[in-house]
N, C-alpha and C positions, 0 to 999 in steps of 0.2 A: 296453756289453754289453746283451745282451737280458734283460729281466726274467724271462722263462720259463726261460732258461738258469741264472740264479741260483737260481731257485726249484728247478730240477731238482737243482742242486748241493746246495743245503741238504737237500732230501730224501734224497739219496744219502748224506749224512753224518749221518743220523739226526734231523734237526730236524723239528719238527711245527708246523703253523699253530695259533697260540694263539687268535687272534681277528682280526676284521676291524675296523679303526679307520675314521675318516672319510676320510683320504687315504692311510693306510698299512696294510700288513698286518702284524701282529705275529707273529713266528716265534720259537720257543724251542727249546733244546736240553735234553732231559730229563736227560742225563748231568751237565751243569754247572749247569743252572738259569738259564742265560744267556738273555736275551731281547733282540730288537732289532727295530726298524722297517724294513720294506722298502717303499719308496715305490712307488705304483701309476703308474709311468711305463714307457712301453715301452723306453726306454734308460735304464740305470743307470750312472753314471760308474764307472770302474775303481777309483777311489780309494774311492768309496762301498762298492763290492762287497768290497774288501779289508778295510774296517773292519768290515762285517757279519761276515765270516768270523773276524776277530780277536775280535769280540764273543762269538762262539760257541765260542770255545776251539780254532779250528782254527789250526794253524802254516802259514803260507803260504811255500812254498819259494821259492827264488830265481829259479825259472823262470817267475814270474808275468808273463805278457805282456800285450799290449794287448787280447787276446781272452780270454773265459772258458774257451774250448776249451783254452786253454793253462794254465789255473789248476790248480796241484797243491797239495792241502792235506793235511795229516796231522792227524788228531784226537789232541789231547793226552790220554793215558790215564794218565800217570804224572806226579806233581808233581815228580819228580826232574829232568824236562827243564826246562832253563832257556829260557823262552820269548823272553827277550831276545836270545839268541844266534841265534834264527831270524828276528828282525825284519829287514825289508828296507828 
């Protein structure tokens, strides 16, 4: 997946750029306080993109495909939701 698509996805879900590192950009979710590093490569593996979404507290739906355009996340707003039941 393209890095710019992942960045757009993070911004759409309320994440903010925390700082620029040497080879990664650090993005944070102000709602959960979670932070993760996004590598500065044109292409980011789907596995890495999925991990970044999980780190930020997004629940990834079963429809996660091979392209980011088909990525459908929901933000966890309630602790009553069992995140393990949504794991793919």
